[in-house]
C-alpha positions in Angstrom: -21.0 -8.8 6.3 -18.5 -6.0 6.8 -15.1 -6.6 5.3 -11.7 -5.9 7.1 -9.1 -3.7 5.8 -5.7 -3.4 6.7 -3.9 -0.3 4.9 -0.5 -0.3 6.2 1.6 3.2 5.4 -1.4 5.9 5.8 -0.5 9.1 4.7 -2.1 12.5 3.0 -3.3 11.8 -0.6 -3.9 8.0 -1.6 -3.1 6.4 1.8 -6.1 8.6 3.0 -8.1 7.8 -0.3 -7.6 4.6 0.0 -9.2 4.4 3.7 -12.1 6.7 2.9 -12.8 4.7 -0.2 -13.2 1.3 1.2 -15.1 2.6 4.6 -17.3 3.7 2.1 -17.7 0.6 0.7 -18.6 -0.6 4.4 -15.0 -1.7 5.1 -13.4 -1.3 8.9 -10.9 -0.1 8.1 -7.2 -0.4 10.3 -4.5 2.4 10.0 -1.2 1.5 9.9 1.2 4.2 10.6 3.6 5.9 12.9 1.8 9.4 13.0 -0.4 8.9 15.4 -2.3 12.2 15.8 -3.2 12.0 12.2 -4.5 8.4 11.7 -6.5 9.0 15.0 -8.1 12.2 13.0 -8.3 10.1 10.3 -10.3 7.3 11.8 -12.5 9.3 13.4 -13.3 11.0 10.2 -14.0 8.1 8.0 -17.5 7.7 6.1 -20.0 6.2 8.6 -20.7 3.4 6.1 -17.5 1.8 7.9 -15.5 1.9 10.9 -11.9 3.0 11.0 -9.2 1.9 13.7 -5.9 3.7 14.5 -3.1 1.4 15.1 0.5 2.8 15.8 2.6 0.9 13.5 6.3 1.3 13.2 6.5 -0.6 9.5 10.2 -1.4 10.3 9.5 -3.3 13.3 8.5 -7.2 13.4 6.9 -7.0 16.9 5.3 -3.6 16.1 3.5 -5.2 12.7 2.8 -8.2 14.4 1.2 -6.3 17.8 -1.0 -4.1 15.1 -2.4 -7.2 13.4 -3.2 -8.5 17.1 -4.8 -5.3 17.8 -6.9 -5.0 14.8 -8.3 -8.9 15.2 -9.2 -7.7 19.0 -11.4 -5.2 17.2 -12.9 -6.4 14.3 -11.9 -10.3 13.9 -9.8 -12.0 10.9 -8.2 -9.3 7.9 -9.9 -9.7 5.0 -7.5 -7.4 2.8 -4.1 -6.1 3.2 -2.7 -2.9 1.2 1.1 -3.2 1.6 1.4 1.1 0.9 4.0 2.1 3.0 7.2 3.3 1.2 10.7 4.6 1.7 13.3 5.9 0.1 17.0 7.5 -0.3 17.0 9.4 -3.5 21.0 8.4 -4.2 23.0 6.1 -6.5 25.2 3.3 -5.7 28.6 5.3 -4.4 26.3 7.6 -2.1 23.7 5.2 -0.8 25.0 4.4 2.7 24.2 0.6 4.0 21.3 2.2 6.7 19.7 4.5 3.7 20.1 1.2 1.7 18.2 -1.3 4.9 15.8 1.1 5.6 14.5 1.4 2.2 14.5 -2.6 2.3 13.2 -2.8 6.0 9.7 -1.2 4.8 9.0 -2.0 1.1 10.3 -5.5 1.5 10.7 -7.1 5.2 7.7 -5.0 6.3 5.6 -5.8 3.6 6.5 -9.6 3.7 5.7 -9.8 7.5 2.1 -7.7 7.2 1.2 -10.4 3.9 2.2 -13.1 6.4 -0.1 -12.1 8.9 -3.0 -11.2 6.6 -2.6 -14.3 4.6 -2.7 -16.9 7.7 -6.1 -14.7 8.2 -7.1 -15.4 4.7 -6.4 -18.9 4.6 -8.4 -20.1 7.7 -11.4 -18.3 6.4 -12.7 -17.4 2.6 -9.7 -15.9 1.0 -9.0 -12.2 0.3 -7.0 -9.7 -1.0 -3.5 -8.6 -0.7 -2.2 -5.5 -2.8 1.2 -4.0 -3.2 1.6 -0.2 -3.8 4.2 -0.1 -6.6 6.1 2.4 -8.5 7.9 2.8 -11.9 11.1 1.7 -10.2 9.7 -2.0 -9.3 9.7 -2.5 -13.5 12.2 -0.1 -14.9 15.0 1.2 -13.1 15.6 5.0 -13.4 19.5 5.2 -12.3 20.3 6.9 -8.7 17.5 5.7 -6.4 19.8 2.1 -6.0 17.7 1.3 -2.3 13.8 2.6 -3.3 14.8 0.5 -6.8 16.0 -2.6 -5.1 13.2 -2.6 -2.7 10.3 -2.1 -4.7 11.9 -4.8 -7.5 12.0 -6.9 -4.1 8.1 -6.3 -3.5 7.2 -6.9 -6.6 8.8 -10.5 -6.8 7.6 -10.8 -3.6 3.9 -10.3 -4.8 3.8 -12.4 -7.8 5.3 -15.1 -5.5 2.2 -14.9 -2.7 0.2 -15.0 -6.0 1.2 -18.0 -7.2 1.4 -19.4 -4.3 -1.9 -18.8 -2.9 -4.3 -17.8 -5.8 -5.3 -20.9 -5.7 -6.2 -20.9 -2.4 -8.6 -17.7 -3.0 -6.1 -15.0 -2.3 -6.0 -12.4 -5.0 -2.6 -10.9 -5.0 -2.4 -7.5 -7.0 0.5 -5.1 -8.2 0.1 -1.4 -8.6 2.4 -0.2 -10.6 2.2 4.0 -9.8 3.6 6.1 -13.0 3.6 9.2 -11.6 3.3 12.1 -9.0 0.2 12.0 -6.6 -1.6 15.0 -6.4 -1.2 16.6 -2.6 -0.7 19.6 -1.3 2.9 18.9 -0.5 3.9 18.1 -4.0 2.0 21.1 -5.2 4.2 23.2 -2.9 7.2 21.3 -4.1 6.6 21.6 -7.7 5.1 24.9 -8.1 5.5 25.0 -12.0 4.1 21.6 -13.1 0.5 21.8 -14.5 -1.7 20.3 -11.7 -3.3 18.3 -14.7 -0.4 16.1 -14.6 -0.6 14.7 -11.0 -2.5 11.7 -10.2 -5.7 12.2 -8.8 -5.5 10.0 -5.5 -9.6 9.5 -5.1 -9.7 8.1 -8.9 -6.7 5.7 -7.8 -8.4 4.3 -4.9 -11.2 3.4 -7.2 -8.6 1.2 -9.1 -7.8 -0.5 -5.7 -11.6 -0.9 -5.0 -11.9 -2.8 -8.4 -8.9 -5.4 -7.6 -10.6 -5.8 -4.2 -14.0 -6.9 -5.8 -12.0 -9.2 -8.0 -11.3 -11.9 -5.1 -14.1 -13.6 -6.4 -13.5 -14.3 -9.8 -12.3 -16.7 -11.9 -9.8 -14.5 -14.2 -7.9 -12.0 -12.1 -5.5 -8.8 -12.8 -2.0 -9.3 -11.1 -0.9 -6.3 -12.6 -2.1 -2.4 -12.6 -0.3 0.4 -13.9 -1.7 3.7 -13.5 -0.6 6.7 -15.3 -1.9 10.2 -16.6 -0.1 9.2 -19.9 2.1 12.4 -19.6 5.6 12.5 -20.7 6.8 15.2 -18.6 5.9 13.1 -15.1 8.5 12.8 -12.6 7.8 9.6 -12.2 8.2 7.7 -8.4 
C-alpha cells in the first residue's frame, strides 16, 4: 500500500532529493512551499513509481498549514510520513537581530513544525503509526555564536522532536532528528562559495537515502532518534 508523505519546505537541493527518493519508493508525495511554480514543476517530474502533489503553503501561517493538510487528505488520504524541512534564519547576533527577524525564524522552524506535527501525528494515531523527521543543523546541538534567531529556533525544534518521540513512540510514531553538519551541494552554494572544494559539500541524494532509511525503521522495536550527517571535513562552513 502506498504511503503518503508530506515534505514541509521544498526547494532545490535536499528538499527536491527527498521528494524524488520518496516517490521512487512508491510514496504519494505532497510538496509544501510558497514557490508555486517550482513545486508544480517538481511534482510533475517525480518518478512514475510515486505521485506528486504541489500544495502552495505558507509555513508561517497556521491556517495555511491546516488547509494544506486538508488538501493532502482529500487527494491521498491520511499522512504516514512528515518531514519538517523548512528553515528560516537571520545570520545576526543578539544586538543586531530585530524582534521581527527572531520571530520569523521561530515561526518557520518552531511554530510551523509544531502545527505540521500536530496535523500529521493526528493522522498517524488513527492509522498504524508513521514517521516524523525533523531536519536540524549544527546549531541545533551546538551554538556557533552570532546567529541567535536560527540557533534558538533549531534548539526548540530538536526539543520538540524529543518530546514527540517520548510521548508517541509507544503509539507507533517514529520521530527522528537529523543534524546536518555542513553545506549541502547545490548550484546556489557553488556560486556563493566558488573557492570551496566540491568534495566538502554534502550530496543531497545521498542524504535522502539516510532519510528513507529512517522511514524504514518505523516498524522495528529499536529506532534511532538522532542521525548526524557530515562529510568529516573540519573546514566546512556549518549551518
